[in-house]
PDB file of N, H, CA, C and O in Angstrom:
ATOM      1  N   MET A   1       3.422  26.639  -3.257  1.00  0.00           N
ATOM      2  CA  MET A   1       3.877  27.951  -2.843  1.00  0.00           C
ATOM      3  C   MET A   1       3.116  28.348  -1.590  1.00  0.00           C
ATOM      4  O   MET A   1       1.910  28.121  -1.495  1.00  0.00           O
ATOM      5  N   GLU A   2       3.802  28.928  -0.646  1.00  0.00           N
ATOM      6  H   GLU A   2       4.782  29.113  -0.723  1.00  0.00           H
ATOM      7  CA  GLU A   2       3.202  29.301   0.626  1.00  0.00           C
ATOM      8  C   GLU A   2       2.470  30.639   0.559  1.00  0.00           C
ATOM      9  O   GLU A   2       2.765  31.480  -0.290  1.00  0.00           O
ATOM     10  N   PHE A   3       1.528  30.818   1.451  1.00  0.00           N
ATOM     11  H   PHE A   3       1.289  30.134   2.140  1.00  0.00           H
ATOM     12  CA  PHE A   3       0.787  32.063   1.568  1.00  0.00           C
ATOM     13  C   PHE A   3       1.749  33.202   1.897  1.00  0.00           C
ATOM     14  O   PHE A   3       2.608  33.054   2.766  1.00  0.00           O
ATOM     15  N   GLU A   4       1.615  34.313   1.225  1.00  0.00           N
ATOM     16  H   GLU A   4       0.917  34.433   0.519  1.00  0.00           H
ATOM     17  CA  GLU A   4       2.429  35.523   1.372  1.00  0.00           C
ATOM     18  C   GLU A   4       3.898  35.348   0.984  1.00  0.00           C
ATOM     19  O   GLU A   4       4.734  36.173   1.355  1.00  0.00           O
ATOM     20  N   ALA A   5       4.226  34.279   0.239  1.00  0.00           N
ATOM     21  H   ALA A   5       3.548  33.609  -0.063  1.00  0.00           H
ATOM     22  CA  ALA A   5       5.603  34.088  -0.227  1.00  0.00           C
ATOM     23  C   ALA A   5       5.965  35.187  -1.220  1.00  0.00           C
ATOM     24  O   ALA A   5       5.114  35.657  -1.976  1.00  0.00           O
ATOM     25  N   LEU A   6       7.212  35.586  -1.212  1.00  0.00           N
ATOM     26  H   LEU A   6       7.903  35.205  -0.597  1.00  0.00           H
ATOM     27  CA  LEU A   6       7.687  36.624  -2.126  1.00  0.00           C
ATOM     28  C   LEU A   6       8.571  36.075  -3.242  1.00  0.00           C
ATOM     29  O   LEU A   6       8.855  36.786  -4.206  1.00  0.00           O
ATOM     30  N   ASP A   7       9.012  34.819  -3.128  1.00  0.00           N
ATOM     31  H   ASP A   7       8.781  34.241  -2.345  1.00  0.00           H
ATOM     32  CA  ASP A   7       9.870  34.224  -4.150  1.00  0.00           C
ATOM     33  C   ASP A   7       9.102  33.971  -5.437  1.00  0.00           C
ATOM     34  O   ASP A   7       7.915  33.648  -5.407  1.00  0.00           O
ATOM     35  N   LYS A   8       9.783  34.117  -6.566  1.00  0.00           N
ATOM     36  H   LYS A   8      10.748  34.379  -6.591  1.00  0.00           H
ATOM     37  CA  LYS A   8       9.198  33.770  -7.858  1.00  0.00           C
ATOM     38  C   LYS A   8       9.566  32.325  -8.151  1.00  0.00           C
ATOM     39  O   LYS A   8      10.746  32.018  -8.316  1.00  0.00           O
ATOM     40  N   TRP A   9       8.586  31.428  -8.221  1.00  0.00           N
ATOM     41  H   TRP A   9       7.627  31.678  -8.088  1.00  0.00           H
ATOM     42  CA  TRP A   9       8.893  30.034  -8.524  1.00  0.00           C
ATOM     43  C   TRP A   9       9.183  29.836 -10.005  1.00  0.00           C
ATOM     44  O   TRP A   9       9.812  28.846 -10.379  1.00  0.00           O
ATOM     45  N   TRP A  10       8.741  30.751 -10.849  1.00  0.00           N
ATOM     46  H   TRP A  10       8.230  31.555 -10.545  1.00  0.00           H
ATOM     47  CA  TRP A  10       8.928  30.603 -12.291  1.00  0.00           C
ATOM     48  C   TRP A  10      10.256  31.180 -12.769  1.00  0.00           C
ATOM     49  O   TRP A  10      10.581  31.092 -13.953  1.00  0.00           O
ATOM     50  N   GLU A  11      11.020  31.767 -11.861  1.00  0.00           N
ATOM     51  H   GLU A  11      10.756  31.839 -10.899  1.00  0.00           H
ATOM     52  CA  GLU A  11      12.364  32.270 -12.185  1.00  0.00           C
ATOM     53  C   GLU A  11      13.314  31.807 -11.092  1.00  0.00           C
ATOM     54  O   GLU A  11      12.891  31.521  -9.972  1.00  0.00           O
ATOM     55  N   ARG A  12      14.569  31.736 -11.414  1.00  0.00           N
ATOM     56  H   ARG A  12      14.912  31.968 -12.324  1.00  0.00           H
ATOM     57  CA  ARG A  12      15.545  31.291 -10.420  1.00  0.00           C
ATOM     58  C   ARG A  12      15.898  32.388  -9.425  1.00  0.00           C
ATOM     59  O   ARG A  12      16.361  32.102  -8.321  1.00  0.00           O
ATOM     60  N   THR A  13      15.684  33.635  -9.809  1.00  0.00           N
ATOM     61  H   THR A  13      15.308  33.867 -10.706  1.00  0.00           H
ATOM     62  CA  THR A  13      16.001  34.748  -8.915  1.00  0.00           C
ATOM     63  C   THR A  13      14.874  35.758  -8.953  1.00  0.00           C
ATOM     64  O   THR A  13      14.052  35.756  -9.869  1.00  0.00           O
ATOM     65  N   GLY A  14      14.845  36.604  -7.970  1.00  0.00           N
ATOM     66  H   GLY A  14      15.514  36.606  -7.226  1.00  0.00           H
ATOM     67  CA  GLY A  14      13.875  37.685  -7.975  1.00  0.00           C
ATOM     68  C   GLY A  14      12.752  37.470  -6.981  1.00  0.00           C
ATOM     69  O   GLY A  14      12.578  36.386  -6.423  1.00  0.00           O
ATOM     70  N   VAL A  15      12.007  38.525  -6.781  1.00  0.00           N
ATOM     71  H   VAL A  15      12.149  39.405  -7.234  1.00  0.00           H
ATOM     72  CA  VAL A  15      10.869  38.468  -5.872  1.00  0.00           C
ATOM     73  C   VAL A  15       9.620  38.950  -6.595  1.00  0.00           C
ATOM     74  O   VAL A  15       9.692  39.678  -7.585  1.00  0.00           O
ATOM     75  N   ARG A  16       8.486  38.528  -6.079  1.00  0.00           N
ATOM     76  H   ARG A  16       8.428  37.936  -5.274  1.00  0.00           H
ATOM     77  CA  ARG A  16       7.205  38.945  -6.629  1.00  0.00           C
ATOM     78  C   ARG A  16       6.954  40.403  -6.286  1.00  0.00           C
ATOM     79  O   ARG A  16       7.488  40.911  -5.300  1.00  0.00           O
ATOM     80  N   SER A  17       6.150  41.075  -7.087  1.00  0.00           N
ATOM     81  H   SER A  17       5.716  40.663  -7.888  1.00  0.00           H
ATOM     82  CA  SER A  17       5.823  42.474  -6.795  1.00  0.00           C
ATOM     83  C   SER A  17       4.799  42.571  -5.658  1.00  0.00           C
ATOM     84  O   SER A  17       4.728  43.591  -4.972  1.00  0.00           O
ATOM     85  N   THR A  18       4.013  41.514  -5.462  1.00  0.00           N
ATOM     86  H   THR A  18       4.071  40.686  -6.019  1.00  0.00           H
ATOM     87  CA  THR A  18       3.059  41.446  -4.348  1.00  0.00           C
ATOM     88  C   THR A  18       3.160  40.045  -3.735  1.00  0.00           C
ATOM     89  O   THR A  18       3.508  39.097  -4.439  1.00  0.00           O
ATOM     90  N   PRO A  19       2.866  39.898  -2.454  1.00  0.00           N
ATOM     91  CA  PRO A  19       2.922  38.570  -1.824  1.00  0.00           C
ATOM     92  C   PRO A  19       1.899  37.614  -2.436  1.00  0.00           C
ATOM     93  O   PRO A  19       0.826  38.033  -2.871  1.00  0.00           O
ATOM     94  N   HIS A  20       2.240  36.337  -2.463  1.00  0.00           N
ATOM     95  H   HIS A  20       3.111  35.996  -2.109  1.00  0.00           H
ATOM     96  CA  HIS A  20       1.330  35.300  -2.954  1.00  0.00           C
ATOM     97  C   HIS A  20       0.085  35.293  -2.078  1.00  0.00           C
ATOM     98  O   HIS A  20       0.190  35.336  -0.852  1.00  0.00           O
ATOM     99  N   GLU A  21      -1.093  35.239  -2.696  1.00  0.00           N
ATOM    100  H   GLU A  21      -1.178  35.204  -3.692  1.00  0.00           H
ATOM    101  CA  GLU A  21      -2.350  35.389  -1.966  1.00  0.00           C
ATOM    102  C   GLU A  21      -3.064  34.075  -1.697  1.00  0.00           C
ATOM    103  O   GLU A  21      -4.222  34.084  -1.281  1.00  0.00           O
ATOM    104  N   GLY A  22      -2.411  32.960  -1.921  1.00  0.00           N
ATOM    105  H   GLY A  22      -1.470  32.952  -2.260  1.00  0.00           H
ATOM    106  CA  GLY A  22      -3.072  31.677  -1.706  1.00  0.00           C
ATOM    107  C   GLY A  22      -2.120  30.654  -1.132  1.00  0.00           C
ATOM    108  O   GLY A  22      -1.022  30.984  -0.685  1.00  0.00           O
ATOM    109  N   LEU A  23      -2.549  29.426  -1.152  1.00  0.00           N
ATOM    110  H   LEU A  23      -3.441  29.158  -1.516  1.00  0.00           H
ATOM    111  CA  LEU A  23      -1.735  28.300  -0.722  1.00  0.00           C
ATOM    112  C   LEU A  23      -1.885  27.236  -1.788  1.00  0.00           C
ATOM    113  O   LEU A  23      -2.969  26.675  -1.953  1.00  0.00           O
ATOM    114  N   ASP A  24      -0.820  26.947  -2.513  1.00  0.00           N
ATOM    115  H   ASP A  24       0.060  27.403  -2.380  1.00  0.00           H
ATOM    116  CA  ASP A  24      -0.865  25.966  -3.589  1.00  0.00           C
ATOM    117  C   ASP A  24      -0.530  24.591  -3.016  1.00  0.00           C
ATOM    118  O   ASP A  24       0.494  24.415  -2.356  1.00  0.00           O
ATOM    119  N   CYS A  25      -1.385  23.640  -3.269  1.00  0.00           N
ATOM    120  H   CYS A  25      -2.217  23.783  -3.805  1.00  0.00           H
ATOM    121  CA  CYS A  25      -1.191  22.267  -2.794  1.00  0.00           C
ATOM    122  C   CYS A  25      -1.119  21.340  -3.989  1.00  0.00           C
ATOM    123  O   CYS A  25      -1.979  21.388  -4.869  1.00  0.00           O
ATOM    124  N   TYR A  26      -0.099  20.493  -4.028  1.00  0.00           N
ATOM    125  H   TYR A  26       0.600  20.454  -3.313  1.00  0.00           H
ATOM    126  CA  TYR A  26       0.082  19.573  -5.143  1.00  0.00           C
ATOM    127  C   TYR A  26       0.018  18.112  -4.689  1.00  0.00           C
ATOM    128  O   TYR A  26      -0.602  17.278  -5.348  1.00  0.00           O
ATOM    129  N   CYS A  27       0.656  17.813  -3.569  1.00  0.00           N
ATOM    130  H   CYS A  27       1.160  18.490  -3.033  1.00  0.00           H
ATOM    131  CA  CYS A  27       0.666  16.439  -3.090  1.00  0.00           C
ATOM    132  C   CYS A  27       0.597  16.417  -1.566  1.00  0.00           C
ATOM    133  O   CYS A  27       0.721  17.449  -0.907  1.00  0.00           O
ATOM    134  N   TYR A  28       0.400  15.236  -1.030  1.00  0.00           N
ATOM    135  H   TYR A  28       0.299  14.398  -1.566  1.00  0.00           H
ATOM    136  CA  TYR A  28       0.319  15.066   0.416  1.00  0.00           C
ATOM    137  C   TYR A  28       0.891  13.714   0.799  1.00  0.00           C
ATOM    138  O   TYR A  28       1.033  12.829  -0.044  1.00  0.00           O
ATOM    139  N   GLU A  29       1.216  13.558   2.069  1.00  0.00           N
ATOM    140  H   GLU A  29       1.100  14.277   2.754  1.00  0.00           H
ATOM    141  CA  GLU A  29       1.710  12.283   2.577  1.00  0.00           C
ATOM    142  C   GLU A  29       0.567  11.586   3.295  1.00  0.00           C
ATOM    143  O   GLU A  29       0.003  12.131   4.244  1.00  0.00           O
ATOM    144  N   CYS A  30       0.220  10.375   2.843  1.00  0.00           N
ATOM    145  H   CYS A  30       0.678   9.933   2.072  1.00  0.00           H
ATOM    146  CA  CYS A  30      -0.880   9.657   3.484  1.00  0.00           C
ATOM    147  C   CYS A  30      -0.372   8.953   4.745  1.00  0.00           C
ATOM    148  O   CYS A  30       0.822   8.996   5.041  1.00  0.00           O
ATOM    149  N   ARG A  31      -1.257   8.318   5.473  1.00  0.00           N
ATOM    150  H   ARG A  31      -2.228   8.283   5.233  1.00  0.00           H
ATOM    151  CA  ARG A  31      -0.921   7.730   6.774  1.00  0.00           C
ATOM    152  C   ARG A  31       0.153   6.664   6.704  1.00  0.00           C
ATOM    153  O   ARG A  31       0.879   6.457   7.676  1.00  0.00           O
ATOM    154  N   ASN A  32       0.269   5.978   5.567  1.00  0.00           N
ATOM    155  H   ASN A  32      -0.322   6.146   4.778  1.00  0.00           H
ATOM    156  CA  ASN A  32       1.309   4.945   5.447  1.00  0.00           C
ATOM    157  C   ASN A  32       2.644   5.517   4.964  1.00  0.00           C
ATOM    158  O   ASN A  32       3.583   4.767   4.696  1.00  0.00           O
ATOM    159  N   GLY A  33       2.725   6.856   4.853  1.00  0.00           N
ATOM    160  H   GLY A  33       1.963   7.465   5.070  1.00  0.00           H
ATOM    161  CA  GLY A  33       3.985   7.505   4.504  1.00  0.00           C
ATOM    162  C   GLY A  33       4.220   7.719   3.021  1.00  0.00           C
ATOM    163  O   GLY A  33       5.245   8.287   2.643  1.00  0.00           O
ATOM    164  N   LYS A  34       3.303   7.282   2.168  1.00  0.00           N
ATOM    165  H   LYS A  34       2.470   6.821   2.475  1.00  0.00           H
ATOM    166  CA  LYS A  34       3.469   7.456   0.725  1.00  0.00           C
ATOM    167  C   LYS A  34       2.968   8.827   0.295  1.00  0.00           C
ATOM    168  O   LYS A  34       1.995   9.349   0.840  1.00  0.00           O
ATOM    169  N   LEU A  35       3.655   9.407  -0.701  1.00  0.00           N
ATOM    170  H   LEU A  35       4.445   8.984  -1.144  1.00  0.00           H
ATOM    171  CA  LEU A  35       3.219  10.685  -1.268  1.00  0.00           C
ATOM    172  C   LEU A  35       2.168  10.425  -2.345  1.00  0.00           C
ATOM    173  O   LEU A  35       2.331   9.541  -3.186  1.00  0.00           O
ATOM    174  N   LYS A  36       1.095  11.205  -2.308  1.00  0.00           N
ATOM    175  H   LYS A  36       0.963  11.923  -1.625  1.00  0.00           H
ATOM    176  CA  LYS A  36       0.043  11.102  -3.313  1.00  0.00           C
ATOM    177  C   LYS A  36      -0.295  12.487  -3.821  1.00  0.00           C
ATOM    178  O   LYS A  36      -0.178  13.473  -3.095  1.00  0.00           O
ATOM    179  N   LYS A  37      -0.721  12.556  -5.093  1.00  0.00           N
ATOM    180  H   LYS A  37      -0.816  11.754  -5.683  1.00  0.00           H
ATOM    181  CA  LYS A  37      -1.142  13.822  -5.692  1.00  0.00           C
ATOM    182  C   LYS A  37      -2.594  14.106  -5.327  1.00  0.00           C
ATOM    183  O   LYS A  37      -3.407  13.188  -5.216  1.00  0.00           O
ATOM    184  N   PHE A  38      -2.909  15.370  -5.144  1.00  0.00           N
ATOM    185  H   PHE A  38      -2.248  16.116  -5.235  1.00  0.00           H
ATOM    186  CA  PHE A  38      -4.296  15.770  -4.954  1.00  0.00           C
ATOM    187  C   PHE A  38      -5.043  15.572  -6.270  1.00  0.00           C
ATOM    188  O   PHE A  38      -4.486  15.786  -7.346  1.00  0.00           O
ATOM    189  N   THR A  39      -6.293  15.168  -6.176  1.00  0.00           N
ATOM    190  H   THR A  39      -6.745  14.995  -5.302  1.00  0.00           H
ATOM    191  CA  THR A  39      -7.174  15.069  -7.333  1.00  0.00           C
ATOM    192  C   THR A  39      -8.421  15.896  -7.028  1.00  0.00           C
ATOM    193  O   THR A  39      -8.556  16.457  -5.941  1.00  0.00           O
ATOM    194  N   GLU A  40      -9.312  15.963  -7.982  1.00  0.00           N
ATOM    195  H   GLU A  40      -9.202  15.508  -8.865  1.00  0.00           H
ATOM    196  CA  GLU A  40     -10.562  16.689  -7.762  1.00  0.00           C
ATOM    197  C   GLU A  40     -11.418  16.042  -6.684  1.00  0.00           C
ATOM    198  O   GLU A  40     -12.315  16.686  -6.139  1.00  0.00           O
ATOM    199  N   ARG A  41     -11.154  14.783  -6.371  1.00  0.00           N
ATOM    200  H   ARG A  41     -10.425  14.260  -6.814  1.00  0.00           H
ATOM    201  CA  ARG A  41     -11.935  14.065  -5.356  1.00  0.00           C
ATOM    202  C   ARG A  41     -11.230  13.993  -4.001  1.00  0.00           C
ATOM    203  O   ARG A  41     -11.782  13.429  -3.056  1.00  0.00           O
ATOM    204  N   SER A  42     -10.038  14.546  -3.888  1.00  0.00           N
ATOM    205  H   SER A  42      -9.590  15.005  -4.655  1.00  0.00           H
ATOM    206  CA  SER A  42      -9.310  14.508  -2.616  1.00  0.00           C
ATOM    207  C   SER A  42     -10.044  15.331  -1.559  1.00  0.00           C
ATOM    208  O   SER A  42     -10.505  16.442  -1.824  1.00  0.00           O
ATOM    209  N   LEU A  43     -10.143  14.766  -0.361  1.00  0.00           N
ATOM    210  H   LEU A  43      -9.769  13.864  -0.145  1.00  0.00           H
ATOM    211  CA  LEU A  43     -10.736  15.476   0.761  1.00  0.00           C
ATOM    212  C   LEU A  43      -9.621  16.142   1.551  1.00  0.00           C
ATOM    213  O   LEU A  43      -8.613  15.508   1.864  1.00  0.00           O
ATOM    214  N   VAL A  44      -9.795  17.410   1.872  1.00  0.00           N
ATOM    215  H   VAL A  44     -10.613  17.926   1.619  1.00  0.00           H
ATOM    216  CA  VAL A  44      -8.774  18.158   2.598  1.00  0.00           C
ATOM    217  C   VAL A  44      -9.387  18.668   3.897  1.00  0.00           C
ATOM    218  O   VAL A  44     -10.312  19.479   3.859  1.00  0.00           O
ATOM    219  N   PRO A  45      -8.890  18.208   5.051  1.00  0.00           N
ATOM    220  CA  PRO A  45      -9.452  18.705   6.311  1.00  0.00           C
ATOM    221  C   PRO A  45      -9.097  20.174   6.516  1.00  0.00           C
ATOM    222  O   PRO A  45      -8.018  20.622   6.128  1.00  0.00           O
ATOM    223  N   VAL A  46     -10.002  20.905   7.121  1.00  0.00           N
ATOM    224  H   VAL A  46     -10.878  20.540   7.436  1.00  0.00           H
ATOM    225  CA  VAL A  46      -9.749  22.324   7.365  1.00  0.00           C
ATOM    226  C   VAL A  46      -8.978  22.515   8.659  1.00  0.00           C
ATOM    227  O   VAL A  46      -9.145  21.752   9.611  1.00  0.00           O
ATOM    228  N   MET A  47      -8.135  23.533   8.689  1.00  0.00           N
ATOM    229  H   MET A  47      -7.999  24.153   7.916  1.00  0.00           H
ATOM    230  CA  MET A  47      -7.372  23.864   9.881  1.00  0.00           C
ATOM    231  C   MET A  47      -7.939  25.083  10.576  1.00  0.00           C
ATOM    232  O   MET A  47      -7.652  25.342  11.744  1.00  0.00           O
ATOM    233  N   ASN A  48      -8.759  25.839   9.833  1.00  0.00           N
ATOM    234  H   ASN A  48      -8.993  25.629   8.883  1.00  0.00           H
ATOM    235  CA  ASN A  48      -9.324  27.065  10.359  1.00  0.00           C
ATOM    236  C   ASN A  48     -10.516  27.444   9.481  1.00  0.00           C
ATOM    237  O   ASN A  48     -10.687  26.899   8.391  1.00  0.00           O
ATOM    238  N   ALA A  49     -11.316  28.354   9.945  1.00  0.00           N
ATOM    239  H   ALA A  49     -11.177  28.797  10.830  1.00  0.00           H
ATOM    240  CA  ALA A  49     -12.452  28.799   9.142  1.00  0.00           C
ATOM    241  C   ALA A  49     -11.953  29.506   7.886  1.00  0.00           C
ATOM    242  O   ALA A  49     -10.935  30.197   7.924  1.00  0.00           O
ATOM    243  N   GLY A  50     -12.650  29.340   6.798  1.00  0.00           N
ATOM    244  H   GLY A  50     -13.477  28.778   6.767  1.00  0.00           H
ATOM    245  CA  GLY A  50     -12.259  30.006   5.558  1.00  0.00           C
ATOM    246  C   GLY A  50     -13.097  29.513   4.405  1.00  0.00           C
ATOM    247  O   GLY A  50     -14.013  28.711   4.588  1.00  0.00           O
ATOM    248  N   ILE A  51     -12.784  29.993   3.216  1.00  0.00           N
ATOM    249  H   ILE A  51     -12.039  30.644   3.067  1.00  0.00           H
ATOM    250  CA  ILE A  51     -13.502  29.587   2.014  1.00  0.00           C
ATOM    251  C   ILE A  51     -12.505  29.252   0.915  1.00  0.00           C
ATOM    252  O   ILE A  51     -11.362  29.707   0.939  1.00  0.00           O
ATOM    253  N   VAL A  52     -12.946  28.458  -0.043  1.00  0.00           N
ATOM    254  H   VAL A  52     -13.874  28.088  -0.062  1.00  0.00           H
ATOM    255  CA  VAL A  52     -12.147  28.200  -1.236  1.00  0.00           C
ATOM    256  C   VAL A  52     -12.430  29.342  -2.193  1.00  0.00           C
ATOM    257  O   VAL A  52     -13.566  29.526  -2.631  1.00  0.00           O
ATOM    258  N   ALA A  53     -11.404  30.107  -2.516  1.00  0.00           N
ATOM    259  H   ALA A  53     -10.482  29.957  -2.160  1.00  0.00           H
ATOM    260  CA  ALA A  53     -11.576  31.277  -3.374  1.00  0.00           C
ATOM    261  C   ALA A  53     -11.506  30.920  -4.849  1.00  0.00           C
ATOM    262  O   ALA A  53     -12.222  31.510  -5.658  1.00  0.00           O
ATOM    263  N   LYS A  54     -10.657  29.965  -5.216  1.00  0.00           N
ATOM    264  H   LYS A  54     -10.075  29.485  -4.558  1.00  0.00           H
ATOM    265  CA  LYS A  54     -10.507  29.585  -6.618  1.00  0.00           C
ATOM    266  C   LYS A  54     -10.157  28.117  -6.721  1.00  0.00           C
ATOM    267  O   LYS A  54      -9.497  27.554  -5.847  1.00  0.00           O
ATOM    268  N   ASN A  55     -10.602  27.516  -7.785  1.00  0.00           N
ATOM    269  H   ASN A  55     -11.138  27.973  -8.494  1.00  0.00           H
ATOM    270  CA  ASN A  55     -10.238  26.160  -8.137  1.00  0.00           C
ATOM    271  C   ASN A  55      -9.968  26.189  -9.636  1.00  0.00           C
ATOM    272  O   ASN A  55     -10.901  26.320 -10.429  1.00  0.00           O
ATOM    273  N   PHE A  56      -8.707  26.069 -10.031  1.00  0.00           N
ATOM    274  H   PHE A  56      -7.949  25.962  -9.387  1.00  0.00           H
ATOM    275  CA  PHE A  56      -8.372  26.238 -11.437  1.00  0.00           C
ATOM    276  C   PHE A  56      -7.191  25.381 -11.820  1.00  0.00           C
ATOM    277  O   PHE A  56      -6.484  24.855 -10.961  1.00  0.00           O
ATOM    278  N   LYS A  57      -6.982  25.244 -13.113  1.00  0.00           N
ATOM    279  H   LYS A  57      -7.556  25.672 -13.811  1.00  0.00           H
ATOM    280  CA  LYS A  57      -5.821  24.527 -13.614  1.00  0.00           C
ATOM    281  C   LYS A  57      -4.619  25.459 -13.592  1.00  0.00           C
ATOM    282  O   LYS A  57      -4.688  26.600 -14.049  1.00  0.00           O
ATOM    283  N   ASP A  58      -3.523  24.952 -13.055  1.00  0.00           N
ATOM    284  H   ASP A  58      -3.467  24.025 -12.684  1.00  0.00           H
ATOM    285  CA  ASP A  58      -2.319  25.784 -13.004  1.00  0.00           C
ATOM    286  C   ASP A  58      -1.523  25.630 -14.302  1.00  0.00           C
ATOM    287  O   ASP A  58      -2.017  25.042 -15.263  1.00  0.00           O
ATOM    288  N   LEU A  59      -0.323  26.141 -14.335  1.00  0.00           N
ATOM    289  H   LEU A  59       0.078  26.620 -13.554  1.00  0.00           H
ATOM    290  CA  LEU A  59       0.471  26.121 -15.560  1.00  0.00           C
ATOM    291  C   LEU A  59       0.801  24.719 -16.040  1.00  0.00           C
ATOM    292  O   LEU A  59       1.048  24.516 -17.229  1.00  0.00           O
ATOM    293  N   SER A  60       0.808  23.731 -15.117  1.00  0.00           N
ATOM    294  H   SER A  60       0.607  23.896 -14.152  1.00  0.00           H
ATOM    295  CA  SER A  60       1.087  22.357 -15.527  1.00  0.00           C
ATOM    296  C   SER A  60      -0.182  21.632 -15.955  1.00  0.00           C
ATOM    297  O   SER A  60      -0.122  20.485 -16.400  1.00  0.00           O
ATOM    298  N   GLY A  61      -1.348  22.303 -15.821  1.00  0.00           N
ATOM    299  H   GLY A  61      -1.397  23.234 -15.460  1.00  0.00           H
ATOM    300  CA  GLY A  61      -2.601  21.692 -16.239  1.00  0.00           C
ATOM    301  C   GLY A  61      -3.286  20.894 -15.165  1.00  0.00           C
ATOM    302  O   GLY A  61      -4.322  20.279 -15.419  1.00  0.00           O
ATOM    303  N   PHE A  62      -2.729  20.886 -13.959  1.00  0.00           N
ATOM    304  H   PHE A  62      -1.888  21.386 -13.753  1.00  0.00           H
ATOM    305  CA  PHE A  62      -3.313  20.113 -12.858  1.00  0.00           C
ATOM    306  C   PHE A  62      -4.416  20.924 -12.205  1.00  0.00           C
ATOM    307  O   PHE A  62      -4.201  22.077 -11.831  1.00  0.00           O
ATOM    308  N   SER A  63      -5.585  20.338 -12.064  1.00  0.00           N
ATOM    309  H   SER A  63      -5.759  19.402 -12.368  1.00  0.00           H
ATOM    310  CA  SER A  63      -6.703  21.039 -11.455  1.00  0.00           C
ATOM    311  C   SER A  63      -6.582  21.008  -9.942  1.00  0.00           C
ATOM    312  O   SER A  63      -6.388  19.950  -9.345  1.00  0.00           O
ATOM    313  N   LYS A  64      -6.698  22.175  -9.331  1.00  0.00           N
ATOM    314  H   LYS A  64      -6.855  23.035  -9.816  1.00  0.00           H
ATOM    315  CA  LYS A  64      -6.576  22.251  -7.875  1.00  0.00           C
ATOM    316  C   LYS A  64      -7.917  22.552  -7.274  1.00  0.00           C
ATOM    317  O   LYS A  64      -8.037  22.659  -6.054  1.00  0.00           O
TER     318      LYS A  64
END
C-alpha cells in the first residue's frame, strides 16, 4: 500500500477515514529480474532521510 493512499485494501470498495501513514513493502525485483519476498534480513537502500517507525507482522503474518 502506498503512502497517503485512501483505498481500503481489505474491502473491494470504499475509502479509508484517514490516509495511509506508511509504505508497505512485500516483495522486490532483484537485478536478474526475479521477484523476491522481503525477509527480516533484507537490506533496503534509503531514498531519503527518515526513520523506521514500526516493524511488525501484518495480517498475513509476514514480518516487515
